[in-house]
C-alpha positions in Angstrom: 0.5 127.6 -131.1 -0.1 130.4 -128.7 -1.3 132.4 -131.3 -3.9 129.8 -132.2 -5.3 129.7 -128.6 -5.7 133.5 -128.9 -7.6 133.0 -132.1 -10.0 130.4 -130.5 -10.8 132.5 -127.6 -11.2 135.5 -129.4 -13.8 133.3 -131.7 -15.8 132.3 -128.5 -15.8 135.6 -126.9 -17.2 137.4 -130.1 -19.8 134.4 -131.1 -20.8 134.6 -126.9 -21.3 138.5 -127.5 -23.2 138.0 -130.5 -25.5 135.7 -129.3 -26.0 137.1 -125.8 -26.9 140.6 -127.9 -29.3 138.5 -130.0 -31.0 137.1 -126.8 -31.3 140.8 -125.4 -32.9 141.8 -128.9 -35.5 138.8 -128.6 -36.9 139.7 -124.6 -34.8 140.2 -121.7 -31.7 139.5 -119.8 -31.3 135.8 -119.9 -29.8 132.7 -120.8 -31.9 131.2 -123.5 -31.4 127.7 -124.8 -30.3 128.8 -128.0 -27.5 130.6 -126.4 -26.1 127.9 -124.3 -26.3 125.4 -127.1 -24.6 128.2 -129.4 -21.7 128.4 -126.5 -21.2 124.8 -126.0 -21.4 124.6 -130.0 -18.5 127.2 -130.0 -16.5 125.3 -127.1 -16.7 121.8 -128.6 -15.8 123.2 -132.0 -12.8 125.2 -130.8 -11.7 122.1 -128.4 -11.7 120.0 -131.4 -9.5 122.3 -133.5 -6.9 122.1 -130.7 -7.0 118.2 -130.4 -6.5 118.5 -134.2 -3.7 120.7 -134.2 -2.2 119.1 -131.3 -2.4 115.2 -132.8 -0.9 117.1 -136.3 2.0 118.8 -134.2 2.8 115.5 -132.1 3.0 113.4 -135.7 5.6 115.4 -137.0 
């Protein structure tokens, strides 16, 4: 389970860095709407995966 948390955090970090580099390339150091939406999407997706993993583990 600990490895799953590490993988989820790593995926969020990589996704955030990619979106930050994209916003820097498009003009200036600012948090654009796409970056914020992408970050919330990544957090929500990883949260849903964690909840699903816990639900599967608790039914065993």
